[in-house]
Steps between C-alpha positions, in 0.01 A plus 500: 500500500623847575718365783651243266581773248672705770702199606602430143602863449710498816663174396577642156650814654707289736624284214582810297696655785686181573597462133680835483836598643655846529869528425666804659752730322801353689423136417422260216271198487523152354209257463545154642248255364474159663848554646661588169650848466418680177770697313285807446588776753209727600570870543325729757122515469203261523552138399212255454537130569302187580499473880434124483810412297728801498678723747684829434837510675625854573873571527642841599747646251597812700841531671499292817719542807601171656648570846740243646678468834798273465819388678788531254852356538813709451846410377628491861230251595283755685122504487354829374137591560354658187169658406466490123247578228448358154320725254350291221201477266333236290509509120141519374566270206665240727207462743365174338849350514543605864168342598592175327861468617525690831150575626366798693739435791792607285654717774543206740561242229748689282611852590579452870701176462706647215567817701606311813739281303648790304531729805672233712740408222594857405519648852734221608758645259504840671617621839236617744624859481441499122126485564528834682719663234465603137531133402142439614380616156737245342352223715143606409587502131646149510196359683270669246693346209459154653126554544465625142678191366246270665177701518481692172469187281204402719316831442621734778679833466738569791526879530723531805643323805544723806694420816318753716631423847816315602548404867856395581604321819546746785873440540561543127291817494715652775817397317379657176398818682839516673677451167291768331568736789873430473487565125318829564765598757773414251333707230456788745868480602603487134293811439672679789844393374415618150394838636819532705709397199325759285551767768870414525529514124329838499741631766796373298370677193445819699854481646649440156301796369624728780858378442473566130359850562789578741752372242347714228497806728865444603601453139316819410674695774839359398439589137384849604817549710715384211322731263536792750872428551554479127315830458711669769819362353396616157410843640836529678677391187315760294569769765871413514515503124336843498742638759793358311383656177443832679852490650645407166326798343620729777855367481498538128390865528760603768819607321813631694420855408147468628622352823757783541228756438276334758782512754564868436129565525484317833796700640339820386185417691701422808689829478182698514409354836543725813651224705871443541612204288804287470537319174758227451573393150740264334695791361371443148166664546501860388530730793262783530556804708255422770610794721390771268150488621608522866695832487 
């Protein structure tokens, strides 16, 4: 009897454990009874159900990373090896609809086929070199828009499409590298030319400055010489005017009587000299007895 009770207790515990499901924080659960999916979405926690008729289906709702390795065509007809990622998540409220219409294999049944079709169609419009340039973001955005158009109505949120690694054909890679190197050389040469042009412009400005300084100095010297010459001429003119006025004053003060007196005075001074003198006059000058002093 005791053994039977233990067996019954173990069976009850087993039934209790098998009738409970734990839903984790990054997922939701939906009960499926006799193959029919219920509309009620279960949030994280314990969920009880009848193990004989019902099953709890768990679907992750966190952001998922779907990695893809794909051969993509280019506009030139080349085949480009690409490693891509699709970042997506499932809408919690859309889980019953996803289980009914798409199933749990939604990555293989929906997301991957849509991505491959969109990527092939969009990449075929671009040159291979565009996938290595800033236009890669443009390509990613267009693929994401195509995925959103198809997948969002079915309950999926497409967060991003990333073209992580692009492998071009070897010959094309060398051509692109050679072109980039040539562009860098051209930019470097342009930089050198710009520097030389700026240096030449600086030298021209310096030469014009020196020329202008020399012109200003020469003009200053010429103006100074003109001013000095004018000053000297003015000084000479003033001096001549002064002499003329002085002579005029002297001439005005010398009357005939004064001049006669001065002559007599000069002869008198000569007569007092001890030396023998011979004086020749015009006969009009008064004669003075110059021999008196010599007796």
